[in-house]
Structure formats: C-alpha cells, structure tokens
C-alpha positions, -999 to 999 in steps of 0.1 A, spaced: -2 3 1 29 23 10 38 25 -28 5 29 -38 1 63 -20 38 77 -32 29 69 -64 -3 91 -61 13 116 -44 39 115 -74 10 116 -93 -2 148 -82 28 162 -81 35 163 -115 -1 172 -125 7 208 -101 43 208 -123 27 204 -151 1 235 -141 27 259 -130 47 248 -164 18 257 -189 9 286 -165 46 302 -171 44 294 -209 8 312 -215 14 338 -190 -16 331 -170 -26 329 -136 -27 288 -127 -64 290 -118 -70 298 -154 -52 269 -166 -69 246 -137 -105 260 -148 -95 257 -189 -80 221 -185 -117 214 -163 -122 187 -144 -122 156 -165 -92 162 -182 -69 170 -144 -87 132 -136 -72 119 -170 -35 136 -169 -34 124 -132 -43 90 -139 -17 86 -170 10 111 -148 32 81 -145 30 76 -186 31 113 -192 63 116 -170 83 96 -194 81 126 -217 93 159 -216 70 181 -200 76 212 -227 64 190 -254 31 179 -230 28 213 -218 25 224 -259 2 194 -266 -22 209 -241 -23 243 -251 -31 235 -285 -59 210 -275 -75 236 -253 -67 262 -275 -50 285 -240 -43 316 -253 -9 339 -243 -23 364 -213 1 388 -193 4 375 -164 42 368 -159 51 350 -132 85 350 -129 91 390 -128 101 392 -96 132 408 -79 147 373 -68 152 334 -80 119 320 -92 115 291 -78 114 260 -106 78 247 -117 88 219 -95 97 239 -64 60 252 -66 46 220 -72 58 206 -45 38 233 -23 11 226 -42 13 191 -40 17 189 1 -12 214 10 -37 195 -15 -29 162 3 -35 179 34 -67 194 24 -75 163 10 -69 146 46 -47 124 23 -75 104 -4 -69 102 -32 -106 102 -43 -106 140 -33 -72 149 -49 -91 165 -85 -121 181 -67 -99 196 -39 -74 209 -66 -99 228 -82 -105 245 -51 -71 253 -42 -59 268 -71 -91 289 -75 -86 300 -31 -71 333 -21 -42 309 -14 -29 307 -45 -23 340 -51 -2 345 -17 20 309 -28 25 329 -63 38 358 -56 74 350 -56 83 382 -40 75 373 -10 80 342 14 47 323 19 55 298 -8 84 293 15 71 284 43 64 249 61 43 231 48 20 231 78 17 265 83 5 270 48 -24 244 58 -29 265 86 -33 297 65 -53 279 44 -77 268 74 -79 297 84 -84 321 53 -55 345 60 -16 341 59 -2 329 95 
C-alpha cells in the first residue's frame, strides 16, 4: 500500500508541475489553467501522470496548450526581484497543501486541487516576491484553514 500512496503523491506532484509550467509558458495565472483544463481533463492527466512523466514536460504542455486553445495572457509570474522558484518547487508546495486539505484521500485530490487553485491562497503562493511559498507545509495548511496568512 505504501508504494501506491507514493505513486499517487508523485502523480499529483506531476499534475501540479504541469499546471505551473503551462501557466508560465502562456503567462496565465494557475487558476486560469486549472479552469481551462477542467475537472475531467485534470482527472485524465492525473490517471496517466506516470505515462506523461516519461515524456518531456515541455512537449506535454505544448500539446495541452494547443488542444485546449490556451491563449497567452500578460501575467508574468517570473517577473520578480529575486530568484524564481522552479515549476517543480511550486508543484511541491501545491501537492503538499492538496494532500493536507484532502486528508490524503486520493479520491478527493482533483476536486481539492480545483478548490485550492481557485482560492485566495494561490495568490499568496504565486507571489514570488514574498516568502510565503517557502513557509512550512503545516503553516501554509493552517493559513488555508483560517483564511489568511499566518
């Protein structure tokens, strides 16, 4: 059972990284990408994450950008004063929060993902000029629960 849990966490991590990657490529907010992809496509990517993960993330992202007609916007998340965290770094933050909010129930990962990315906390995590995304996973989770940064 433990290996299966790790696989589920890894699949969720990949999905979050892909969302971040697409958002950066198209200069959209993460929530925009989540909402364009939609629940069914997010579930499919999550189910097939181990297959997608074996491919180049840039190619997978390009395919989804084309398939979903994701247009470029003007939100440049990488225009910051300090070093920009990688899409993998931010995926780890979101993955941990989603696991905590869903009480580590994989059946709820996608619905929780949609809720989290559409909540106030996504703006805090995605503000790379602040240090919020560096806070401990528990602090981020507790902030989410109380509705403000602690």
